[in-house]
N, C-alpha and C positions, 0 to 999 in steps of 0.2 A: 461484792459479794464474788467470790472467786467462783465459777461455775466448771464443771469436766462434765461430758457428753460424753459417757461411758456405755461398751459394749462387749460381752464375751459370744466369745461360740465354744462349741463345749463336745464333750466326746457321746454324748444323751442328755439324758432332759434328768434326769432324777439324781440327783446328788448322794442321796442318804443309800446309793445303790453302786456307790464308788464310783460313780463318775467323774473326768475334770474340765475342768478348765482347760484347753487349748494356746486359745487366740484370745488376750486383752489390747482392745482400742478407745484411747480416751482421745478426746479433744477438747483444746481451756479455750475459758471463753473467759471474755473478765468484760463490764458496761457494755456486756452483750456485743463483743466485737470477737472475732478469734483472732488467738493471737498468735497461733503457729505452735505455740509448743504444748507437744503433742507426746501421747507415749503409745507405743505399739509392740506387742511383747506375744512371739509364738513360743507353747510351752509343750514339751513332752510331759503326755499322759500316765498315769502309772498301769493303766489299760489300753487297749486297743480301739478305736474309733467304729462305732460301728456303721455298720453300710447307710442304714438312714439315715443319721448326722452327715455325713460325708455327702451326701446327697443332697443335700442343703445348704453347706459350706465349701465344697471341695475341697476340707482339709485333708488327706491322707496321711497314712501311718508312714506312709515313706518318707513324707514331707518334715514330718516330725521330728522320724529318728536322731538326729542331730541338734535337736533343740533343749537351752535348758529346763532342770526342772524349777516347777513351783520354786521350790522353799530358796530354788537359785535367785532369784528376779523379786522374790515377795515385799520386802525392804523397802526395795527401789517402789513399787508400784505403791507399797504404804502412805509412804512417806511421799508422792505424789497426788493423791488425790485427800490424802490428811489434812483437815479444816473445810473441804467443802463443797457447795451440793452440786449433787449426784446428779443430770440431767435421765432417766434410764429408760427405754420403753416398757413394758412389763417390770417392772424394778424386783418384785419377789421371785424374778425367775435368777439373774443375775447376783442379785446381793443375797439368796440362798446359795449360791454356787461360792463367792468369791468367802462368803464365812465357813461355809465347809472345808473349803480350801484351806484359810486361815489358824482352824482351830487344828486340821491333819498337821499341821508345821508347826503346834506349840503355840500359833497368836492366841491368845486372852482376848484382846481387842476383835470388836466387828465392827462392820459398815456403819450401823447407825451409833456406836460411839463414838467413830469421829467427821461423821459426815450428816449433811441433811439429804434426806434422797425424795426428792422430788419423780413420780410414775407420770410418765407423759401419756401411757395406754390409760389411766385412769380418767385425765386432764380429757384426752379424747372423747371419753364415752360418756362423760356426763357435758360434752360441749356438743357434743352428736350420738345423739344417745338414738340405740336401733340399728346405724349405720357401721358398714364395716371401719376396723381404727387401726388395720396393720398399717406397717411402713406405708409399700405402697398404695396405698388407701387415700391415706392423708398426705402420698406425694398428689396423686393426680389429684384430688380436693385444693391443695393449694397451689395448683399449679410449678410444683419442684420438678425438675425433671432428672429422672434417677435411671435413664432406660441403659444407662453404662454398668449396672448391680443388675448381672446374672445370675450372680450365687451370693450368697448370704456372705459378710468380713467384717467383723469387728471392726476396723478400724470404718473401713466405707459406711458401715449403718451410722456410725458416729457424726460422721461428716452428715452423713443425709437426715440425723434426725438434728443436729444441731441447724441448719435451716428449716426445717417441718418446726421447732421449738421458737424457731422466731416469728417464724409465721401464727402461730397458735396463742401466742401473748404477745402481740405487739407490733406485727409487716416489717419488710426486709428491710430490718435495719441492720444487714452486715452487706448490703452492696457498698459496692465503690459509686459517689455521687459526685464525683468529680469527674467533669467529660475528658480531660486530658489521659483519662484511664483506658479511657474506649480500646478496646480489640484487646485486652491483656490480659483475656476469660478471668475478670474480677468483678466484675460490674457492667451495666448494660450505659455504661457512660450519659447519666440523667446530666440533665446541664439544668441552666437557671438557680435564678437566688439562693440561698438554703440558709436556714437559723436553727440552733437547735435546744431546747427545752429541755428541764431537767422533770422528765415524766417518770419513774422511777423505772430509768434505766435506758437515760437520754438517745431517747429517742429521737431524730432530725423527721422536722417537719420541712415539705418540700414547697418551696412559693411558688405559685405559676410564673410564666414567664412572659416578658414581654409579648410575645407573640399571642401565648394564650390566653392572654388578659384581653388585647385585642380583639380576637374572637371571640371571645367571650361577650364585649361590649358588642360584641355587633350581634349579635346573639339577643340579647337584651334587647337593643334596639330594634328588634322584627315582633319579639314577644310583643313591646310596645303597641306597632302598627298595626296587629293583626288585635291585639284586642282594645284598640283603640282608646287608647289611656296609658299608663305608666300597668308595667307588670306589677306583680304581688312583689318580687325581689326586687326589683326598683325603691319597692315604698317601704319596703322593711329593711332597706340599706339607710337612705333615707334618716327615717326614725332610728337606728339603732338596735333595733331588734333579733337584727340575721346576727350582729356580731354576741348580742348578749347568746342568741340560740350555740355559739359557736363554741363561746367559752361557758357552756354549762354545759356542754355538751361532752 
């Protein structure tokens, strides 16, 4: 399914009080791979941005003065998200704002009518109960570098959330796994044999390199020597129990 990681910035926190969306950021992902087909738009609101909101995202009224109104961009945005699964952190907030903007501008469809919605905040609270689960906390937990994020921004936060979502749901599948791409900023240049399997998202399985296999064998030989016989690992490997355990896992 086509997935859209989405975030918005707003003039305030309550759409029922007339607050507006001022920035929309969307990152497209298909088969757990970012496509580069993103949607990003600043929007001129019908009211001034509150000072407290500016302190969060840094988007000023002066900056938005020449930007299009929501009604000028809503059809393009609507078609961009139509039919996708939306991945949103604290989805009720963003979906509530989008639906309010649609309603104000004569669109009878709601986000829930045209998309499925996944709330990564709810996912994080289930996986990490009793812990902080905002985007910064999740970046720290999963080792994602967000040092360039001094202020909130819809597109930037969507890009960061894409990394968080991939880690929460199975690992770093967005990395380039070809050593020839080392240094281009798209991955760590991981080398070694790679095969792909169909694990609900085309997750890669990275096999050990020849050097890693040799180092592992040397370590197992050391265990054999220390234990005065065959290590548990080698006994399981010989009996086939290890492969069975891996398949069950």
